[in-house]
C-alpha positions as CSV (number, residue, x, y, z in Angstrom):
1,M,-0.2,-0.1,-0.7
2,A,1.1,3.2,-0.8
3,N,0.6,4.9,2.5
4,T,2.1,2.7,4.7
5,I,5.5,2.2,5.6
6,Y,7.5,-0.7,7.5
7,Y,10.0,0.2,10.1
8,T,12.0,-1.2,13.1
9,Y,13.1,0.9,16.1
10,V,15.0,0.5,19.4
11,L,13.5,1.5,23.1
12,V,15.6,2.2,25.8
13,F,14.2,1.7,29.5
14,L,16.4,4.6,31.5
15,L,15.9,3.2,34.4
16,T,18.1,0.2,33.7
17,R,19.1,1.2,29.9
18,Q,17.8,-2.2,28.7
19,R,16.4,-2.2,25.3
20,Y,13.7,-3.4,22.9
21,Y,13.7,-3.6,19.4
22,G,10.6,-4.2,17.1
23,V,8.9,-3.8,14.2
24,R,5.8,-1.7,13.1
25,T,3.6,-1.0,10.3
26,A,2.2,2.7,10.2
27,K,-0.4,3.5,7.6
28,G,-0.5,7.2,6.6
29,G,2.7,6.9,5.5
30,T,5.0,8.2,8.7
31,T,6.5,7.1,11.9
32,D,5.0,9.6,14.2
33,D,2.4,6.9,15.7
34,L,5.4,5.4,17.6
35,W,5.3,6.3,21.3
36,T,2.2,8.7,20.5
37,S,-0.3,6.4,19.6
38,Y,1.4,2.9,19.1
39,F,3.4,1.8,22.1
40,T,4.5,-1.9,21.5
41,S,2.9,-5.5,21.3
42,S,5.5,-6.4,24.1
43,K,3.7,-7.4,27.3
44,V,7.0,-6.5,29.3
45,V,7.3,-3.3,27.8
46,K,3.3,-2.0,28.3
47,A,3.8,-3.3,32.5
48,L,7.0,-1.0,33.0
49,I,4.9,1.9,31.2
50,K,2.1,1.2,33.5
51,E,4.4,1.5,36.6
52,H,7.1,4.0,35.5
53,G,5.3,5.8,32.5
54,K,6.2,6.4,28.8
55,E,8.8,8.9,29.9
56,A,11.1,6.2,31.7
57,F,11.6,5.1,27.6
58,T,13.4,6.5,24.6
59,T,12.6,5.4,21.4
60,E,14.7,5.6,17.7
61,I,13.7,4.7,13.8
62,R,16.1,2.2,12.8
63,K,15.5,1.2,9.6
64,I,12.4,1.5,7.0
65,F,11.5,-1.1,4.5
66,D,9.1,-1.1,1.4
67,T,7.6,-4.7,2.5
68,P,6.5,-6.3,5.6
69,E,8.3,-9.0,4.4
70,A,11.4,-7.2,4.5
71,A,11.0,-5.5,7.6
72,L,10.2,-9.2,9.8
73,A,13.1,-10.6,8.2
74,W,15.5,-7.9,9.3
75,E,13.9,-8.1,12.7
76,H,14.2,-12.0,13.2
77,R,18.1,-11.0,11.6
78,V,19.1,-8.4,14.4
79,L,17.3,-10.6,16.8
80,C,18.8,-14.1,16.5
81,R,22.1,-11.7,16.0
82,L,21.9,-10.4,19.5
83,H,20.3,-13.5,21.1
84,V,18.0,-11.3,22.7
85,S,15.8,-14.3,24.5
86,T,19.0,-15.1,26.7
87,N,20.6,-11.7,27.2
88,D,19.8,-10.0,29.8
89,N,20.3,-6.2,28.4
90,W,17.2,-6.8,26.1
91,L,13.4,-6.6,27.2
92,N,13.0,-8.8,24.4
93,K,11.8,-12.3,25.2
94,S,12.2,-14.6,21.9
95,E,13.4,-14.1,18.5
96,H,10.2,-15.6,17.0
97,Q,9.6,-14.4,13.4
98,T,5.9,-13.8,12.3
99,L,5.5,-15.4,9.3
100,P,2.4,-14.9,6.9
101,A,-0.5,-16.7,6.6
102,L,-0.1,-20.3,4.9
103,S,-2.9,-20.2,3.0
104,G,-3.6,-20.3,-1.4
105,S,0.0,-20.0,-3.0
106,N,1.9,-19.4,0.5
107,N,0.8,-23.1,1.5
108,P,4.3,-25.7,0.8
109,M,1.1,-28.0,-0.1
110,Y,-0.4,-25.7,-2.6
111,G,-1.5,-27.5,-5.8
112,K,-0.1,-30.5,-4.3
113,K,-2.3,-33.9,-2.3
114,H,-1.2,-36.5,0.0
115,R,-0.5,-40.2,-1.3
116,P,-2.9,-42.5,0.2
117,D,-0.1,-44.2,2.5
118,S,0.9,-40.9,3.8
119,I,-2.8,-40.3,4.7
120,Q,-3.2,-43.5,6.5
121,K,0.2,-42.9,8.2
122,M,-1.5,-39.6,9.7
123,K,-4.6,-41.2,10.5
124,D,-2.7,-43.8,12.3
125,V,-0.5,-41.1,13.8
126,K,-3.3,-39.3,15.2
127,Y,-5.2,-42.3,16.6
128,E,-2.4,-43.7,18.8
129,R,-1.7,-40.2,20.2
130,N,-5.3,-39.9,21.0
131,K,-5.3,-42.8,22.8
132,T,-2.9,-41.3,25.2
133,R,-4.4,-38.1,25.4
134,P,-6.4,-36.9,28.6
135,R,-9.5,-36.5,27.8
136,K,-11.6,-33.1,28.7
137,V,-14.2,-33.5,31.7
138,L,-16.8,-31.5,32.4
139,S,-17.5,-30.0,35.8
140,E,-20.9,-30.7,37.2
141,L,-20.7,-26.7,37.0
142,H,-20.1,-26.6,33.6
143,K,-22.7,-29.2,32.9
144,E,-25.5,-27.4,34.9
145,N,-24.7,-23.9,32.8
146,I,-25.0,-25.9,29.4
147,R,-28.3,-27.3,31.1
148,K,-29.7,-23.9,32.4
149,A,-28.6,-22.5,28.8
150,L,-30.2,-25.3,26.6
151,I,-34.0,-24.9,28.4
152,G,-36.6,-23.1,26.5
153,H,-34.5,-23.0,23.5
154,I,-36.4,-24.6,20.8
155,V,-35.3,-25.3,16.7
156,L,-37.6,-23.4,14.4
157,P,-39.0,-26.0,11.3
158,E,-37.5,-23.8,9.0
159,T,-34.2,-24.2,10.6
160,R,-34.3,-27.8,11.3
161,K,-35.2,-28.0,7.5
162,K,-32.0,-25.5,6.1
163,L,-29.8,-27.5,8.6
164,R,-31.0,-30.9,6.8
165,E,-30.5,-29.3,3.5
166,K,-26.8,-27.8,4.3
167,N,-25.6,-31.0,6.0
168,S,-27.0,-33.7,3.4
169,G,-25.9,-35.5,0.2
170,E,-22.9,-34.1,-1.6
171,N,-22.8,-30.8,1.2
172,N,-22.3,-33.6,4.0
173,G,-18.3,-33.5,4.8
174,R,-18.8,-38.0,4.7
175,F,-20.4,-37.9,1.3
176,G,-19.1,-41.1,-0.6
177,Q,-16.7,-41.8,2.2
178,H,-17.0,-45.5,4.0
179,H,-15.8,-46.0,7.4
180,T,-12.5,-48.5,7.6
181,P,-13.5,-51.5,9.5
182,K,-11.5,-50.8,12.1
183,T,-13.4,-47.5,12.8
184,K,-16.3,-49.6,12.8
185,S,-15.0,-52.0,15.2
186,Q,-14.4,-48.6,17.4
187,I,-17.7,-47.4,17.0
188,S,-19.0,-50.9,17.8
189,K,-17.0,-51.0,21.2
190,S,-18.0,-47.6,22.2
191,H,-21.8,-48.4,22.1
192,E,-21.4,-51.7,24.3
193,K,-19.9,-48.7,27.1
194,H,-23.7,-49.5,28.1
195,S,-26.2,-51.4,29.2
196,Y,-29.6,-51.1,28.3
197,V,-33.1,-52.7,29.7
198,V,-35.5,-52.7,26.7
199,I,-39.4,-53.5,26.9
200,F,-40.9,-54.8,23.8
201,P,-44.2,-53.5,22.3
202,D,-45.8,-57.3,23.3
203,R,-44.3,-56.0,26.7
204,K,-41.6,-58.7,26.7
205,I,-38.4,-57.3,29.0
206,G,-34.7,-57.7,26.9
207,E,-31.5,-56.5,27.5
208,I,-29.0,-55.3,24.9
209,T,-25.7,-53.4,25.0
210,N,-25.8,-51.8,21.4
211,V,-28.6,-49.5,20.1
212,M,-27.5,-49.2,17.2
213,K,-27.6,-53.1,16.2
214,F,-30.8,-52.3,17.8
215,A,-32.3,-50.1,16.1
216,K,-30.9,-51.6,12.6
217,T,-32.6,-55.5,13.5
218,Y,-36.5,-53.3,14.1
219,N,-36.2,-50.7,11.9
220,L,-36.2,-48.5,14.2
221,N,-34.6,-44.9,14.4
222,P,-31.5,-44.8,16.9
223,G,-32.1,-41.1,17.4
224,A,-35.4,-41.4,18.6
225,L,-34.5,-44.5,21.0
226,Y,-32.0,-42.1,22.4
227,A,-34.5,-39.5,23.3
228,V,-36.3,-42.5,25.2
229,I,-33.2,-43.2,26.6
230,N,-32.5,-39.5,28.2
231,G,-36.3,-39.2,28.8
232,K,-37.6,-36.8,26.1
233,R,-39.8,-39.4,24.7
234,N,-41.8,-41.8,26.6
235,H,-41.1,-44.6,23.5
236,H,-40.6,-45.1,20.2
237,K,-42.8,-47.3,18.0
238,G,-44.3,-48.8,21.4
239,F,-40.4,-49.6,22.5
240,V,-39.3,-48.5,26.1
241,I,-35.8,-48.4,26.5
242,S,-33.5,-47.1,29.6
243,R,-30.1,-47.4,31.0
244,K,-29.3,-50.3,33.3
245,L,-27.2,-50.2,36.2
246,L,-23.1,-51.6,35.0
247,N,-20.5,-51.4,37.3
248,D,-22.5,-49.0,39.8
249,K,-21.4,-46.3,37.1
250,Y,-24.4,-45.7,34.2
251,Q,-28.1,-46.3,35.0
C-alpha cells in the first residue's frame, strides 16, 4: 500500500538501560505513531509503562522498508544476532518471526495432494496419540450451565430444514466416504459401554448393549431411541428403553 510504511525501532528503558527491538506497520506513510498512539505489542514494555510512565523510555527509528516481509526478516535477523532471548540487556523474550499466513499459494502443499499411504500414516499417528491424550472432563457446574442455557431452546422447523439441506447429500463432509473396518469396530465397542433394558411392544423384556444394532434389527430410529433413553420421549414405536446399572456407574 502506498500510504503504509514498515519500520524497525529501538526503545531504551532509562532506569536499567535495557533495550527493546521491534517492527511496526504504520498507515499514513509516517512513523509519528510510535510512542504517541503505538506503544509496542510487548507485555513487558506495557507493564513498565504502567508502572513508570512512557517518559521512562526513549525511542529511535532504525530502518524503513518497502515490504512487511523485508521488515520482519530484518527484525528476526537482528534479534537472532543479539541473542535477545538469553540476553538480560534486552526486554525481548524471543527471536520469533511472524510468518505470513500459509494459505493459497503461500502454502507449501498448494496444488499438491498427499498419497493414500501418507494419509493413512497420519491417521494412524493421530489415532495412537489420541489414545494416550487425557480426555477433557466437564465439571458439574459446566454441565449445569449448559443445561440451563438450553432450557426452553426451540429449533424452528424452517431452521431444521435448512440444517438438513446444508448437511445432506454432497454437502455432507463424509459424502461418498465409508468407515474402515477398524473404525467400525471402535464405534461398535463404544456403543457397548452401556447396558440397556428394553420393553418390547408385546411387553416382553430384554437386555441389549448396542443401540445402533438394535435399531437396525428392528427398523427403528436410533435417535428416537436415545431420546427415550434420555427421557425426552416416552417410547418409540412402542419400544421403551432405559440404561441399566453397569459396574455401579451407569444407569
